[in-house]
Each structure stands twice: as C-alpha cells, then as structure tokens.
C-alpha positions in Angstrom: -29.7 -31.6 2.2 -29.5 -28.9 -0.4 -27.0 -26.1 0.6 -27.7 -22.6 -0.9 -25.8 -19.2 -0.4 -26.9 -15.7 -0.5 -24.0 -13.1 -0.5 -25.1 -9.5 0.0 -22.9 -7.4 -2.0 -25.2 -4.4 -3.1 -23.9 -1.7 -0.8 -21.9 1.3 -2.2 -19.5 1.7 0.7 -19.6 5.5 1.1 -17.4 5.4 4.2 -14.5 3.8 2.0 -14.5 7.3 0.2 -13.3 5.3 -3.1 -14.2 5.1 -6.7 -13.9 1.2 -6.2 -17.0 -0.4 -5.0 -16.7 -1.6 -1.4 -16.8 -5.4 -2.0 -14.2 -5.1 -4.7 -11.5 -3.6 -2.3 -8.8 -6.3 -1.9 -7.7 -8.1 1.1 -4.4 -9.9 0.6 -4.8 -9.7 -3.2 -8.3 -10.7 -3.7 -11.5 -8.6 -3.5 -13.4 -9.1 -0.4 -16.4 -10.7 -2.2 -14.1 -13.3 -3.8 -13.0 -14.6 -0.4 -16.7 -14.8 0.7 -17.8 -16.6 -2.6 -15.0 -19.0 -2.3 -15.7 -19.8 1.5 -19.3 -20.7 0.6 -18.4 -22.8 -2.4 -15.9 -24.6 -0.2 -18.7 -25.1 2.3 -20.4 -27.3 -0.4 -23.1 -24.7 -1.3 -24.2 -25.9 -4.5 -25.7 -22.5 -5.5 -24.5 -19.0 -4.6 -26.6 -15.9 -5.5 -24.7 -12.7 -5.0 -27.2 -9.8 -4.6 -25.5 -6.8 -6.5 -26.6 -3.1 -6.6 -24.0 -0.3 -6.7 -21.2 -1.3 -9.1 -23.2 -4.3 -10.1 -21.5 -4.6 -13.5 -18.1 -4.4 -12.0 -18.8 -7.1 -9.3 -20.5 -9.4 -11.9 -17.4 -8.9 -14.3 -15.0 -9.8 -11.5 -16.8 -12.9 -10.3 -18.0 -14.1 -13.7 -19.5 -17.6 -13.8 -18.5 -18.4 -10.2 -21.9 -17.2 -9.0 -25.4 -16.3 -9.8 -26.7 -12.7 -9.5 -29.8 -10.9 -8.2 -30.3 -7.1 -8.6 -31.2 -4.9 -5.6 -31.8 -1.8 -7.7 -32.9 0.3 -4.7 -31.1 -0.5 -1.3 -33.9 -0.9 1.2 -32.3 -3.0 3.8 -30.7 -6.6 4.4 -34.1 -8.2 4.3 -35.1 -6.4 1.0 -31.8 -7.7 -0.4 -32.3 -11.3 0.4 -35.9 -10.9 -0.8 -34.5 -10.2 -4.4 -33.2 -13.7 -4.7 -36.8 -15.3 -4.1 -37.5 -16.0 -7.8 -34.1 -18.1 -7.9 -34.1 -19.8 -4.4 -37.6 -19.1 -2.9 -39.1 -22.4 -3.8 -36.3 -24.8 -2.8 -36.0 -27.0 0.2 -32.7 -27.0 2.0 -30.6 -24.7 4.2 -29.5 -21.2 3.1 -26.5 -19.3 4.3 -26.8 -15.7 4.2 -23.3 -13.8 4.4 -22.3 -10.3 3.7 -19.8 -9.7 1.0 -17.7 -7.3 3.1 -16.6 -10.2 5.5 -13.4 -11.6 4.0 -12.4 -13.3 7.1 -15.1 -15.8 7.2 -14.0 -19.3 6.5 -15.6 -22.5 5.0 -14.7 -24.4 8.2 -16.8 -22.1 10.2 -19.7 -22.1 7.7 -19.5 -26.0 7.8 -19.8 -26.0 11.5 -22.7 -23.4 11.3 -24.5 -25.7 9.1 -23.8 -28.8 11.1 -25.1 -27.3 14.3 -28.2 -26.0 12.4 -29.0 -29.3 11.1 -28.2 -31.2 14.3 -30.6 -29.0 16.5 -33.3 -28.8 13.8 -33.5 -25.1 13.9 -35.3 -22.7 11.7 -32.3 -20.3 12.0 -28.8 -20.4 13.3 -26.7 -17.3 14.0 -23.0 -17.0 13.6 -21.7 -15.4 16.6 -18.5 -14.2 18.0 -17.0 -13.3 21.5 -15.3 -10.0 21.4 -13.2 -8.2 24.1 -15.0 -4.9 23.2 -18.5 -5.7 21.8 -19.6 -2.0 21.7 -21.7 -1.3 18.7 -22.8 -4.9 18.1 -26.0 -6.6 18.8 -25.8 -8.9 21.9 -26.8 -12.5 21.7 -29.3 -13.4 24.6 -29.4 -17.1 25.4 -32.0 -19.2 27.1 -31.1 -21.8 29.8 -30.6 -24.6 27.2 -28.3 -22.5 24.9 -30.8 -21.6 22.3 -31.2 -18.0 21.2 -33.8 -15.9 23.3 -33.2 -12.5 21.5 -30.7 -10.3 19.8 -30.6 -6.9 21.6 -29.0 -4.0 19.7 -26.5 -1.8 21.4 -28.8 1.1 21.9 -31.4 -1.2 23.6 -29.1 -2.9 26.1 -29.6 -2.8 29.7 -26.4 -2.5 31.7 -26.5 -6.3 32.4 -27.0 -7.0 28.5 -24.2 -4.6 27.4 -21.7 -6.7 29.6 -22.5 -9.6 27.3 -19.5 -10.2 24.9 -21.2 -12.6 22.5 -22.4 -10.6 19.4 -24.2 -11.2 16.1 -21.8 -11.3 13.2 -24.6 -10.8 10.5 -24.1 -14.3 9.1 -27.0 -16.7 9.2 -28.1 -20.3 8.4 -31.8 -20.6 7.7 -34.3 -23.1 6.7 -34.7 -21.9 3.3 -38.4 -22.2 2.9 -39.1 -20.7 6.2 -36.7 -17.8 5.5 -38.7 -16.7 2.5 -42.0 -17.2 4.3 -40.9 -15.0 7.2 -39.4 -12.3 4.7 -42.9 -11.8 3.4 -43.9 -10.6 6.9 -41.1 -8.2 7.4 -42.2 -4.4 7.5 -40.2 -1.4 7.2 -41.8 0.4 10.2 -38.6 1.6 11.8 -36.5 4.8 11.9 -34.6 3.9 8.7 -37.7 2.9 6.7 -35.8 -0.4 5.8 -36.6 -4.2 5.7 -34.2 -5.9 8.2 -33.1 -9.5 7.9 -32.9 -9.6 11.8 -36.6 -9.2 12.0 -36.9 -12.6 10.5 -35.4 -14.0 13.7 -38.1 -12.6 15.8 -40.9 -13.7 13.3 -39.5 -17.3 13.4 -39.4 -17.2 17.1 -42.9 -16.0 17.6 -44.0 -19.0 15.3 -42.4 -21.4 17.9 -39.3 -22.3 15.9 -36.0 -22.9 17.5 -33.3 -20.3 16.9 -29.6 -21.5 17.6 -26.3 -20.0 17.6 -22.8 -21.2 16.8 -19.9 -19.2 18.4 -16.9 -18.8 15.9 -13.8 -19.8 17.4 -12.0 -16.9 15.6 -13.5 -13.5 16.5 -11.7 -12.0 13.4 -14.6 -13.7 11.3 -16.9 -11.0 12.7 -15.3 -8.1 11.0 -17.3 -6.4 8.5 -15.3 -3.9 6.3 -16.9 -0.6 6.1 -14.0 2.0 6.0 -10.3 1.9 5.3 -9.4 1.3 9.0 -11.4 -2.0 9.0 -9.9 -2.8 5.7 -6.4 -2.5 7.2 -7.5 -4.5 10.1 -8.8 -7.3 8.0 -5.6 -7.2 5.9 -3.3 -7.6 8.9 -5.4 -10.4 10.3 -5.7 -12.3 7.1 -1.8 -11.9 6.6 -1.4 -13.5 9.9 -3.7 -16.2 9.1 -1.8 -16.9 5.9 1.5 -16.7 7.6 0.5 -19.4 10.1 -0.8 -21.7 7.4 2.6 -21.7 5.7 4.6 -22.1 8.9 2.4 -25.0 9.7 3.2 -26.5 6.4 7.0 -26.3 7.0 7.9 -22.8 5.7 10.3 -20.7 7.8 9.1 -17.0 8.0 12.0 -15.1 9.7 9.7 -12.1 10.5 5.9 -12.9 9.7 4.8 -9.4 10.6 7.1 -7.8 8.0 6.4 -10.4 5.2 3.4 -10.0 2.8 1.9 -13.2 1.2 -1.3 -13.1 -0.8 -3.8 -15.7 -0.4 -3.3 -17.8 -3.5 0.5 -18.2 -2.9 2.0 -21.6 -2.7 5.3 -22.4 -0.8 7.0 -25.7 -0.4 8.5 -27.0 2.8 12.0 -25.9 4.2 11.8 -22.8 2.3 13.0 -19.7 4.1 11.3 -16.2 3.6 13.3 -13.3 4.9 11.7 -9.9 5.9 10.4 -7.4 3.4 9.4 -10.0 1.0 6.2 -9.6 -1.1 4.7 -12.6 -2.7 1.7 -11.8 -5.0 -0.8 -13.4 -7.2 -0.4 -17.1 -8.0 3.1 -17.4 -7.2 4.4 -20.9 -6.6 7.6 -21.4 -4.8 9.2 -24.9 -4.5 11.1 -26.4 -1.5 14.3 -25.5 0.0 14.3 -22.0 -1.4 15.7 -18.8 0.1 13.4 -15.8 -0.9 14.4 -12.2 0.3 15.1 -10.0 2.1 13.1 -7.4 0.0 12.1 -9.4 -2.8 8.8 -9.0 -4.6 7.4 -11.9 -6.7 4.2 -11.6 -8.7 2.8 -14.7 -10.5 6.1 -16.4 -10.6 6.9 -20.0 -10.5 10.3 -20.8 -8.6 11.8 -24.2 -8.6 13.4 -26.1 -5.8 16.5 -24.9 -4.1 16.6 -21.5 -5.9 17.6 -18.3 -4.1 16.2 -14.8 -5.0 17.5 -11.8 -3.0 16.3 -8.1 -3.3 14.9 -8.5 -6.6 11.6 -8.1 -8.6 9.9 -10.9 -10.8 6.7 -10.6 -12.7 5.1 -13.5 -14.5 8.5 -15.4 -14.7 9.6 -19.0 -14.5 12.6 -19.8 -12.6 14.2 -23.4 -12.7 15.7 -25.4 -10.0 19.0 -24.2 -8.2 18.9 -20.7 -9.7 20.4 -17.6 -8.2 18.7 -14.3 -8.9 19.8 -10.9 -7.6 20.5 -8.7 -5.7 18.7 -6.0 -7.5 17.6 -8.0 -10.6 14.2 -7.5 -12.6 12.7 -10.4 -14.3 9.8 -9.3 -16.4 7.0 -11.1 -18.1 7.9 -13.9 -20.5 11.3 -14.7 -18.6 12.0 -18.5 -18.4 15.3 -19.4 -16.5 16.3 -23.2 -16.9 18.0 -25.0 -13.9 21.2 -23.5 -12.4 21.1 -20.2 -14.0 22.6 -17.1 -12.4 21.1 -13.8 -12.7 23.2 -11.1 -11.0 23.1 -7.7 -9.7 21.2 -4.9 -11.9 20.3 -7.3 -14.6 17.0 -7.1 -16.4 15.5 -9.9 -18.4 12.4 -9.6 -20.5 10.5 -12.2 -22.7 13.5 -14.4 -22.9 14.6 -18.0 -22.3 17.8 -18.5 -20.5 19.4 -22.0 -20.9 20.7 -24.3 -18.2 23.8 -23.2 -16.4 24.1 -19.9 -18.1 25.2 -16.6 -16.3 24.2 -12.9 -16.7 26.2 -11.8 -13.6 25.9 -8.0 -13.7 24.8 -4.7 -15.4 23.1 -6.2 -18.4 19.8 -6.3 -20.3 18.6 -9.2 -22.2 15.3 -8.8 -23.9 13.4 -10.9 -26.5 16.2 -13.5 -26.6 16.9 -17.1 -26.6 20.1 -17.9 -24.7 21.3 -21.5 -24.8 23.1 -23.4 -22.1 26.3 -22.6 -20.5 26.5 -19.1 -21.9 28.2 -16.3 -20.2 27.1 -12.8 -20.9 29.5 -10.1 -19.6 29.1 -6.9 -17.6 27.2 -4.2 -19.5 26.1 -6.4 -22.4 22.7 -5.7 -24.1 20.3 -6.9 -26.7 19.1 -4.1 -28.6 15.7 -5.4 -29.4 13.6 -2.4 -30.4 13.8 0.0 -33.2 10.9 2.4 -32.2 8.5 0.2 -34.1 9.2 -3.5 -33.9 10.8 -6.0 -31.4 13.2 -8.4 -32.8 14.9 -11.5 -31.4 18.3 -12.4 -30.5 19.6 -15.9 -30.6 22.6 -17.1 -28.7 23.8 -20.7 -29.0 25.2 -23.1 -26.3 28.4 -22.4 -24.7 28.8 -19.0 -26.3 30.7 -16.1 -24.6 29.6 -12.6 -24.9 32.1 -10.2 -23.6 31.6 -7.0 -21.5 29.9 -3.9 -23.1 28.7 -5.9 -26.1 25.8 -4.7 -28.0 23.7 -7.3 -29.9 21.6 -5.4 -32.4 18.6 -7.6 -33.2 17.6 -9.5 -35.1 21.0 -11.2 -34.9 22.4 -14.6 -33.7 25.6 -15.8 -32.0 26.5 -19.4 -32.8 27.4 -22.4 -30.5 30.7 -21.8 -28.8 31.2 -18.5 -30.6 33.2 -15.7 -28.7 32.1 -12.1 -29.0 35.0 -9.8 -28.0 34.3 -7.0 -25.3 33.3 -3.7 -26.6 31.8 -5.0 -29.8 28.6 -4.0 -31.5 27.3 -7.0 -33.5 25.0 -6.3 -36.5 25.7 -9.5 -38.4 25.2 -13.1 -37.5 28.2 -14.9 -35.8 28.9 -18.5 -36.7 29.5 -21.4 -34.5 33.2 -21.3 -33.0 33.7 -17.8 -34.7 35.3 -15.0 -32.9 33.6 -11.6 -33.5 35.3 -8.1 -33.1 33.2 -5.2 -34.0 35.0 -2.1 -32.7 37.2 0.9 -33.7 41.0 0.4 -33.8 42.5 2.4 -30.8 44.5 5.6 -31.7 46.7 7.3 -29.1 47.7 11.0 -29.7 50.7 12.0 -27.5 50.3 15.1 -25.4 47.0 16.0 -27.0 44.9 15.7 -23.7 46.4 19.2 -22.6 45.0 20.8 -25.8 41.6 19.3 -25.0 41.6 20.7 -21.5 42.7 24.2 -22.8 39.9 24.1 -25.5 37.4 23.2 -22.8 38.5 26.0 -20.4 38.2 28.6 -23.1 34.8 27.6 -24.0 33.8 27.8 -20.3 35.3 31.2 -19.8 33.6 32.6 -22.9 30.2 31.5 -21.4 30.9 33.3 -18.3 
C-alpha cells in the first residue's frame, strides 16, 4: 500500500522568541524538521509534503528537494494545514502519516509500527499515543473494551476519572488517505479559536462508523513537541541520551555520557573511548580504537583508526591512522594528516598536507603547506603564507629538518633531507641535502648592559 507523509511546519513559533523559524531550530546539530522528514522517509513514505507558512523560503531552502511543499499562507489550524496538500495527495489511495515538524524525537521505527497496526486493524485512523507520568495539558485517549479509541478528551473537558488517564494524544496520526480528505471537507471552524482542527476528523470518521485505533509509543519522549526554549533543551537532552546509547550499543566507550555532546550524523568505530567534555559535530567520522578527549571538539572531521586527540579543535580536517593531536592543537579546514603524524601542543595547521611520520611537536603555525614524510618542524617555526593580498604555499620535502624559530617566507621550498638551522628566516629555496642558515652574526659588547639600563632609567624619570 502506498505510504504518504504530511509534515506540518507552517507555524512561526512565537514562544521561541527567535528570528529563526521554529522548525529550523537545531536539535543535536540538525533542524527539527529535518529529523522529522528523515524519519518519514526511513518509514518508506514515498512522498513527503511539508506544509510551510512562516519562513517558507528558509524551510524550503534548507530541505531542498528532499520533500515536496504546500503553502499555508494563513494559519487557520491543523486541519486547514493538511487541507493545503489536497491538490497533491487528495486523490491518492494509501495511508497518510500526519506529523508535526516540531517533534524531532519521533522515530522511523515507531512510525513503521503505527502504520503496521493501522493496516492490521483496517482502521480509518490510528493515533500515536504515549503514556506520561505527568499528562497535564494533553488530550487523553479514552479506549473502548476492545482497545479501539472511543474518544479524545482535551484537558479542560476531562472528568476527574479521565484526568487520571496517562495515555495522551501525541498529535501524530496515520489515516486512510481518501477518508482523511473526505472528512476534512466536513470540518468547520465553529470553535473559540475560529480554526479548523485536525482532531475533528477523528470524530467525523467515528460517526461514520469507522474504526479508530491507537498505537502507544514505547518511548514517551516521542510525544515532545517543541514550542519554547525549555522544550528545545529537553529535546536536546533526550536525543543526546538516545545517540549516546546507540554508540555504546555499537561498542563505543563513553566515560561520561551526560557530559559528552555527539550530533546525530556522527559515526564512531568500536573500541574507541570518548572522554568527558568532548563535542563531536556535523559529519564527523571516527575510526576504531581511538581516544578522543577530554575536551576535544571535532567538526566534519575524519579520524583514522588508533588516533588520539586530546583537548584540541578540528574543523573539516582529515586525520590518518595512529596520529597524535594535542593537547591544545587547532586543525583548520583543508588539513590532511597522513598516518603516524604528531601534532603537539599549541600547534595550528591550516590547508596543509602533512606526510607520514612527520612531527610538529609544539608552538608552531603551518598554513598553505605541503610537508613530506618524516619531517621534523621545531618549536616556534612558522610558514609566513599571507602578504596581505595573496596566500602562497610552502613545500617541504621528505626527511627535512626545520629548526626552532624558523620563518619560512612563502612561496618557498625546502628540499628532501635539507636542514634549516634554528632562528633562520628563509626567503629563498633550499636544495636537497643543503643546510640553510639565515640569521645575523652574534655580536657581544662587554659591559654595555649597564649603559642600556641607565639610559632606560633616565627615560622613565624624564616621563615622570
């Protein structure tokens, strides 16, 4: 049977108090509406129509061709929103999932189970429900003797007995698609808000003699709809826990999951250990047997097996196998480390390729450079790659040695097995196996230090 999805994403979200439209607020690195669209796609929905309104262009720009769109120019309720998709979906046979774009914790597995129950029981509508410890504010699910839904009673209309019911309506539904749109044509706005409610469809279908079913989610978190920053933080916390559990199940050790931040698209290999304070963002991919952290931040970074990264920041970097990075290193976009590379403390690398076995142990800057294999770059050495207008490259051959406090003024090359003496400023190419010395000859002036101090004291007294 054909599966369709309608994602409601037209609301402005005034309670978010933000310039960013509600469904674009990220949860674990991805906008809420993206989580929802991905869930319905994984649940084998062949078409997904996102109903947009406030911020329509921004939502459409973000989702791109991953969805179709229907415009709700004026927000007149959830029923009215679904009705905007009639020209695209109204004449189709099949089942339609209706889900809100601000429910990022709903999963494809739950949607699959919702559809399966709907089809098994031959229902006109099946409601996704959840059992909450504190259900105040939600509509209660009133079931009949055989388990079918008798009614949904809103909080304000509950009797004391009904208010004690903990099974609630999450606002996610599965409908017989044709019956959904037939019932929508009968929904009116005769209510205090003057809006067309999707929940009215349930009553219409019931009065027509159709069966209404309910599937109870195993995870109450899937009921969370984000309407303010408090709920956003709650959703973030719960998704972080879900992500952490998934990695742990796959063989990753998280020393302190509650103090580790891992976004939804991060991949981590087995037997890797993640220490507290670590932040893994974007499409970061970490191999097996790595040690990451404490207090490391990796964004869109690939890390090979067996590498160690401590108290460092990487952004769009590629790190080979068996590498050591940090503490307090910064790998900027375009950095590529081959296997067995050491990047030590207070080292910054940008848009550079570092060859296998090379070492930049401490206090150096390497930018726009190609560094060969087994190169040693000493403390305080830098590539001067920018003249205020243009960036130029530095080339360092295999087995070269660059001493401490060397300035390599790009464009410049250092040949294979060359030796650059500490304290040199190199402006000309260095040939293979050459030794380069570029520094002033030392001159000592006996007893002159006291004269310098006297001159300095006199200048200070004059100012006073």
